[in-house]
DOGUSE-404275 format. One line per field, with one value per residue (C-alpha): residue number from 0; residue in three letters; x, z, y. Coordinates in Angstrom, 3 decimals, always signed. Each point is the difference from the previous one (the first is absolute). Example, Ala and Ser with C-alpha at 12.3 -4.5 7.8 and 13.67 -1.06 7.14 Angstrom:
2
k: (0, 1)
r: (ALA, SER)
x: (+12.300, +1.370)
z: (+7.800, -0.660)
y: (-4.500, +3.440)
//
This chain:
119
k: (0, 1, 2, 3, 4, 5, 6, 7, 8, 9, 10, 11, 12, 13, 14, 15, 16, 17, 18, 19, 20, 21, 22, 23, 24, 25, 26, 27, 28, 29, 30, 31, 32, 33, 34, 35, 36, 37, 38, 39, 40, 41, 42, 43, 44, 45, 46, 47, 48, 49, 50, 51, 52, 53, 54, 55, 56, 57, 58, 59, 60, 61, 62, 63, 64, 65, 66, 67, 68, 69, 70, 71, 72, 73, 74, 75, 76, 77, 78, 79, 80, 81, 82, 83, 84, 85, 86, 87, 88, 89, 90, 91, 92, 93, 94, 95, 96, 97, 98, 99, 100, 101, 102, 103, 104, 105, 106, 107, 108, 109, 110, 111, 112, 113, 114, 115, 116, 117, 118)
r: (PRO, CYS, SER, ASN, SER, THR, CYS, ASN, ALA, GLN, PRO, SER, ASP, ILE, LEU, ASP, SER, TRP, LEU, PHE, GLN, GLY, GLY, TRP, LYS, HIS, ALA, THR, ASP, PRO, THR, ILE, LEU, GLN, SER, LEU, SER, ILE, THR, HIS, ILE, ILE, ASN, VAL, THR, GLU, SER, ILE, LEU, PRO, GLU, GLN, SER, GLN, GLU, ILE, LEU, HIS, ILE, PRO, THR, LYS, ASN, GLY, ARG, LEU, ALA, GLU, LEU, SER, LYS, CYS, PHE, ASP, THR, THR, ASN, ARG, PHE, LEU, ASP, ALA, CYS, TYR, GLN, HIS, GLY, HIS, ARG, VAL, LEU, VAL, HIS, CYS, GLU, ARG, GLY, VAL, SER, ARG, SER, SER, THR, ILE, VAL, LEU, ALA, TYR, LEU, MET, HIS, HIS, LYS, LYS, TRP, THR, VAL, LEU, GLN)
x: (-10.258, -0.575, +2.151, +2.049, -2.432, -3.075, +1.763, +1.303, -2.619, -0.284, +2.464, -0.092, -2.185, +2.484, -1.688, -3.644, -0.319, +2.366, +3.361, +0.500, +3.022, +0.719, +2.103, +0.912, -3.100, -2.312, +1.880, -0.235, -3.720, -2.198, -3.146, +1.415, +1.115, -3.438, -1.877, +1.878, +0.015, +3.755, +1.448, +3.502, +2.651, +3.258, +2.121, +2.897, +1.561, +2.606, -2.556, -1.794, -3.838, -1.643, -1.752, -3.075, -2.403, +1.194, +2.622, +3.102, +2.889, +2.798, +2.429, +2.537, +1.019, +1.668, -1.742, +1.746, +1.472, +2.266, -2.885, +0.662, -3.187, +0.481, +1.287, -3.429, -2.205, -0.298, -0.918, -2.570, -1.337, -0.577, -1.674, -2.281, -0.771, -0.997, -2.059, -1.831, -0.691, -1.435, -2.183, +2.068, +0.174, +3.467, +1.570, +3.437, +1.422, +3.279, +0.359, -1.866, -1.503, +2.030, +3.202, +0.675, -3.459, -0.471, +3.000, -1.459, -3.333, +1.330, +2.194, -3.115, -2.148, +2.792, -0.007, -3.780, -1.081, +2.964, +0.496, +3.124, +1.439, -1.618, -3.354)
z: (+22.348, -0.946, +0.965, -2.535, +0.023, -0.811, -2.573, -2.125, +0.349, -3.670, -2.852, -1.921, -3.236, -2.506, -3.303, -0.866, +2.473, -1.644, +1.356, +3.679, +2.245, +3.508, +2.474, +1.019, +2.264, -3.035, -2.218, +2.710, +0.999, -1.982, +1.166, -1.544, -3.112, -0.639, +0.889, -2.771, -2.308, -0.391, -2.509, -0.322, +2.308, -0.331, +3.070, +0.456, +3.090, +0.665, +1.579, -1.854, +0.260, +1.366, -2.547, -1.180, -2.972, -1.599, -2.658, +1.577, -1.521, +2.479, -0.223, +2.898, +1.318, +3.344, +2.099, +0.089, -2.110, -1.887, -1.722, -3.670, -1.800, -3.271, -1.603, +0.719, -1.543, -3.421, +1.751, +2.341, -2.684, -2.374, +2.857, +0.742, -3.721, -0.334, +3.078, -1.209, -3.456, +1.439, +2.616, +3.090, +3.363, +1.376, +3.335, +0.067, +3.331, +2.066, +3.808, +1.121, -3.409, -0.009, -1.919, -2.267, -1.053, -0.608, -2.336, -1.991, -0.223, -0.983, -2.662, -1.424, +0.086, -1.952, -2.464, -0.204, +0.011, -1.682, +2.870, +1.086, +3.475, +0.853, -1.135)
y: (+11.180, -3.583, -3.076, -1.736, -2.899, +2.186, +2.313, -2.850, -2.546, -0.306, +0.431, +3.331, -0.070, +1.497, -0.431, -0.650, -2.770, -2.304, +1.178, +0.068, +0.784, -1.379, -1.630, -3.628, -0.241, +0.576, -2.491, -2.799, +0.649, -2.247, +1.965, +3.256, -1.610, -1.586, +3.040, +1.947, -2.999, +0.222, -2.398, +1.045, +1.286, +1.814, -0.857, +2.466, -1.341, -2.661, -2.366, -2.522, +0.108, -3.159, -2.231, +1.802, +0.021, +3.159, +0.169, +1.581, +1.984, +0.094, +2.824, -0.981, +3.299, +1.038, +2.916, +3.397, +2.624, -2.398, -1.822, +0.118, -0.339, +1.751, -3.259, -1.568, +2.606, -1.761, -3.306, +1.516, +2.317, -2.941, -2.076, +2.891, +0.735, -3.599, +0.007, +3.239, -1.452, -3.198, +1.686, -1.422, +1.741, +0.736, +0.642, +1.511, -0.270, +0.281, -0.241, +2.959, +1.197, +3.180, +0.155, -2.982, -0.546, +3.818, -0.166, -2.790, +1.620, +3.398, -1.608, -1.625, +3.051, +1.918, -2.956, -0.543, +3.551, +1.426, +2.418, +1.806, -0.298, +3.419, -1.039)
//
């Protein structure tokens, strides 16, 4: 088995090398962001990212099962649609890159690909 640092060294490539999913460490690592040519970030944490060159959509959300993200889907889907249409590269992240970012990414895949939850 690999350690957490080696398993998650890079964000996951979700869609055609333009949509990536990761954690706080990815969103705050200029080397990773530059290597992937990330131009936009969706930050799904309570914390504000430090000043950086990417355009950031901040969805302030607490960690845990009580995070209510469905009310944000229209905003995040529009943001991601615009990024896709303009050829931007996006990182969607939460603290560990597991739950909140996955929720936003799955909602977008359902919207973008017209998929059902089961798909």
